[in-house]
C-alpha positions in Angstrom: 50.1 41.2 232.4 51.8 45.1 231.4 53.4 44.5 227.7 57.1 45.0 226.5 56.1 48.4 225.0 54.2 49.6 228.2 57.0 48.7 230.4 59.0 50.3 227.9 57.6 53.5 227.5 58.0 54.1 231.3 60.6 52.1 232.9 60.0 52.8 236.8 56.9 51.1 236.9 54.7 54.1 237.0 51.6 52.5 235.9 50.5 51.0 239.7 47.8 49.7 237.7 49.9 46.8 235.2 51.3 45.9 238.2 54.1 44.3 236.3 57.2 45.9 238.3 58.0 42.7 240.0 58.0 40.5 236.4 59.6 42.8 233.9 62.0 45.7 234.5 64.8 48.2 232.3 67.9 46.3 231.7 70.1 48.4 233.3 73.4 48.8 231.6 75.5 48.2 234.9 73.4 44.0 234.9 75.5 40.6 234.2 73.4 39.0 231.7 75.2 35.5 231.4 74.8 33.9 228.0 75.5 29.6 228.1 77.2 27.7 225.0 75.0 25.6 225.4 71.7 27.3 225.5 72.7 29.3 222.3 72.8 26.2 220.4 70.1 24.4 221.8 67.9 25.6 219.2 68.8 25.6 215.8 70.2 29.2 214.7 68.2 31.2 212.5 68.8 31.0 208.7 71.0 34.0 207.4 67.6 35.4 205.7 65.5 35.5 209.2 68.4 37.5 211.2 68.6 40.1 208.9 64.8 40.0 209.3 64.9 40.6 213.1 67.9 43.3 212.2 65.4 45.2 210.4 62.9 44.8 212.8 64.7 45.3 215.9 65.9 48.5 213.9 62.5 50.3 213.3 60.1 49.0 215.9 63.0 48.0 219.0 62.9 45.4 221.4 59.6 44.3 221.5 59.4 41.4 223.9 61.2 41.0 227.0 64.3 38.6 226.8 63.8 35.7 229.8 65.9 35.2 232.3 66.8 32.5 234.7 68.9 34.8 237.2 71.9 36.4 235.0 71.0 33.2 232.5 69.4 34.3 229.5 67.5 31.1 228.7 65.4 33.0 225.7 66.5 35.9 223.2 69.8 35.4 222.5 70.0 36.5 219.0 67.9 39.6 219.9 70.8 40.5 222.9 73.4 40.0 220.7 72.0 42.8 217.6 70.5 45.1 221.0 74.3 44.7 221.5 75.6 45.8 218.6 73.0 48.6 217.6 73.0 50.2 221.6 69.6 49.0 221.7 67.5 49.5 225.1 65.5 45.8 225.9 63.4 44.6 229.2 63.9 41.3 231.1 61.4 39.2 232.5 62.7 36.7 235.6 60.9 33.0 234.6 61.2 32.1 238.8 59.6 28.6 238.5 63.1 27.1 237.0 64.1 24.8 239.5 67.5 22.8 237.4 69.2 23.4 233.9 66.2 20.3 233.0 63.5 22.7 233.1 65.2 25.5 231.4 65.4 23.2 228.4 62.3 21.8 228.6 60.6 25.3 228.5 62.7 26.5 225.6 61.3 23.2 223.7 57.8 24.0 224.8 58.4 27.9 223.5 60.1 26.1 220.3 57.6 23.5 219.0 54.4 26.0 219.4 56.5 28.5 216.3 55.8 27.9 213.1 59.5 28.4 211.6 60.7 25.6 212.9 61.4 22.6 210.7 59.2 19.3 210.6 62.6 17.6 211.7 63.5 20.4 214.1 60.1 19.8 215.9 61.0 16.5 215.8 64.3 16.4 217.4 63.0 18.7 219.6 60.5 16.3 221.1 62.6 13.7 221.4 65.1 15.8 222.9 61.9 15.8 225.4 60.8 12.5 226.2 65.0 11.4 226.3 64.9 13.9 229.3 61.3 12.7 230.8 61.7 9.8 230.7 65.6 10.0 232.3 63.1 11.8 235.5 61.0 9.2 235.3 63.8 6.6 235.9 65.3 9.0 238.8 61.7 8.9 240.5 61.7 5.1 240.3 64.4 4.2 241.7 64.3 6.6 244.1 61.2 5.5 245.0 62.4 1.6 245.5 64.9 3.0 248.0 62.5 4.8 249.7 59.9 0.9 249.9 63.4 -0.9 250.6 64.2 1.6 253.7 60.3 1.4 254.9 60.7 -2.8 254.2 63.8 -2.8 256.5 62.4 -0.4 259.2 59.3 -2.3 259.5 61.3 -5.4 259.9 62.7 -4.2 261.9 59.9 -3.2 265.1 58.0 -5.8 266.6 54.9 -4.1 265.8 55.3 -3.8 262.5 51.9 -5.3 260.5 50.2 -2.9 263.5 51.8 0.6 262.0 52.1 -0.8 258.2 47.9 -0.9 258.9 48.4 3.0 260.8 50.2 3.8 257.3 48.6 2.4 254.5 45.6 5.1 254.7 48.1 8.5 254.7 49.4 7.4 251.8 46.4 6.1 249.5 45.9 10.2 249.2 48.5 10.5 246.9 49.4 6.7 245.3 52.6 7.0 243.3 51.7 7.1 240.2 49.9 11.1 240.7 53.2 12.7 240.7 55.0 10.7 238.0 54.5 12.1 234.2 53.0 9.1 231.7 55.8 7.9 229.5 56.0 9.4 226.5 55.1 7.0 223.5 55.9 8.2 219.9 52.0 8.4 219.5 52.3 11.0 221.9 55.8 12.6 220.5 54.0 12.6 216.7 50.9 14.3 218.4 53.0 17.0 220.5 54.9 17.7 217.7 52.0 17.3 214.5 53.5 14.9 213.1 52.2 11.6 211.9 53.6 8.4 213.5 56.1 7.6 210.2 58.1 10.9 210.1 58.7 10.6 213.9 60.3 7.1 212.5 62.7 8.8 209.9 63.2 11.1 212.1 64.5 9.1 214.8 66.5 6.9 212.0 68.0 10.2 211.6 68.7 11.6 214.5 70.4 7.8 215.8 72.1 7.2 212.5 72.6 9.9 210.4 76.5 11.5 209.7 76.0 15.5 210.3 76.7 16.1 206.4 73.6 14.4 206.2 71.8 16.0 208.7 73.3 19.6 207.3 72.6 18.7 204.4 68.6 18.1 205.6 68.1 21.2 207.1 69.4 23.0 203.9 66.7 21.5 201.9 69.2 19.8 200.0 67.7 16.3 200.2 63.9 15.3 201.9 63.3 14.0 205.0 62.5 10.5 203.7 65.6 10.5 201.5 67.6 11.1 204.4 66.9 8.2 206.4 67.2 6.6 203.9 70.3 7.1 203.2 71.5 7.2 207.2 70.8 3.2 206.4 74.1 3.2 204.7 77.2 2.8 205.8 79.0 6.4 207.9 81.2 6.3 205.2 78.9 6.0 202.4 76.7 9.0 204.1 79.6 11.4 203.7 80.8 11.1 200.6 76.7 11.3 199.4 76.6 14.2 201.2 80.0 15.6 199.9 79.2 14.9 196.2 76.1 16.9 196.4 72.4 17.3 196.0 72.2 14.9 193.4 74.5 12.1 195.0 72.4 12.0 197.9 69.1 11.5 195.6 70.9 8.5 193.9 72.6 7.0 197.2 69.1 7.1 198.5 68.0 5.6 195.8 70.6 2.7 196.4 69.6 2.2 200.2 65.9 1.3 199.1 66.4 -0.7 196.6 68.7 -2.9 198.5 65.9 -2.9 201.0 63.7 -4.3 198.7 65.8 -6.6 196.9 64.7 -10.3 197.8 67.7 -12.3 199.5 68.7 -16.0 198.7 71.2 -18.5 201.3 72.6 -17.7 203.9 75.3 -14.6 202.7 71.9 -12.8 201.7 70.2 -14.3 204.8 72.8 -12.0 206.8 72.5 -9.4 204.4 69.4 -8.9 205.3 69.5 -9.1 209.2 72.1 -6.1 208.9 68.9 -4.1 206.7 66.7 -4.6 209.1 68.8 -3.7 212.0 68.1 0.1 212.4 63.8 -1.4 212.6 64.9 -3.9 215.5 66.9 -0.3 216.8 63.1 0.9 216.6 60.9 -2.1 218.0 63.6 -2.3 220.8 62.7 1.2 221.3 59.1 0.4 221.2 59.5 -2.5 223.5 61.1 -0.4 226.4 58.0 2.0 226.4 55.5 -0.5 226.6 57.3 -2.5 229.0 56.9 1.3 231.7 53.9 1.6 230.4 53.0 -1.8 232.1 55.5 -1.4 235.3 53.1 1.9 235.9 49.6 -0.4 235.9 51.3 -2.6 237.8 52.1 0.1 240.5 48.2 1.0 240.0 46.9 -2.0 241.4 49.1 -2.9 243.5 48.5 -0.2 245.2 44.2 -0.5 244.9 44.1 -4.6 246.2 46.6 -2.8 248.9 43.9 -0.6 249.3 40.7 -2.7 248.7 42.3 -5.3 251.2 42.1 -2.4 253.8 38.3 -1.6 253.3 37.7 -4.8 253.5 39.5 -5.2 256.4 
């Protein structure tokens, strides 16, 4: 594929050996590009230093990388587009024709940013969690659709006089496409950690921060005022205490993390202590419940595979 520099040098596509004109075009001024705030905010913004560095690079070298579009919607290159508009710089575009839905766009954006070195461990973990949520929702929708299809097929077969013969004739046609082939496997915590280049323990901390930490604590983590482990500890505290610690600054956040850890280590006695311990263990219980859900999904896929193989074996023996 031709590079954006090659197209910029010859915007009319007069170099046929590159065969790039269908993909890259020098953007006309009159072309309408739609910036969706949802997509612009989907990925954490650049730091001021990163933004200034990008601006200097564009002014010195031009916009070398093409902006990615889905129709007229800007998918990748929001900062470059804004700076090019600000300074009147030319730029190229590329259409991604594989997108079928906004979920596809989100997944593509996640994949792109997971591989970038500038993305922090916490940001990679959050992106991986978003990907797991999207894939999980798709799997659930696919299971529901398959269940509805099976129910409709069962009603149709029951109403037919020769339902048994029809079932035998229809059986081999479905053997080539078993129901689990098109369904992505459940995304386990280990898979998530491997893709985001994190440890399992880091994923657990990010899950806790993502689900329990207040925005003030998350901002402190992103700003480097608190470590990930400390943020995960502070996230177990009541929200008011989290906010107060974040507003008080770096030193108080560290003290709050220490208090949270000490409270978890302190032995409990009597009924009052047991109740308190149960409250502190609640975040771990949520994590265990999520793991149970993941395993149940995996078991469901395995049960479907076993059922299909058993039916196939019966047909072969018959």
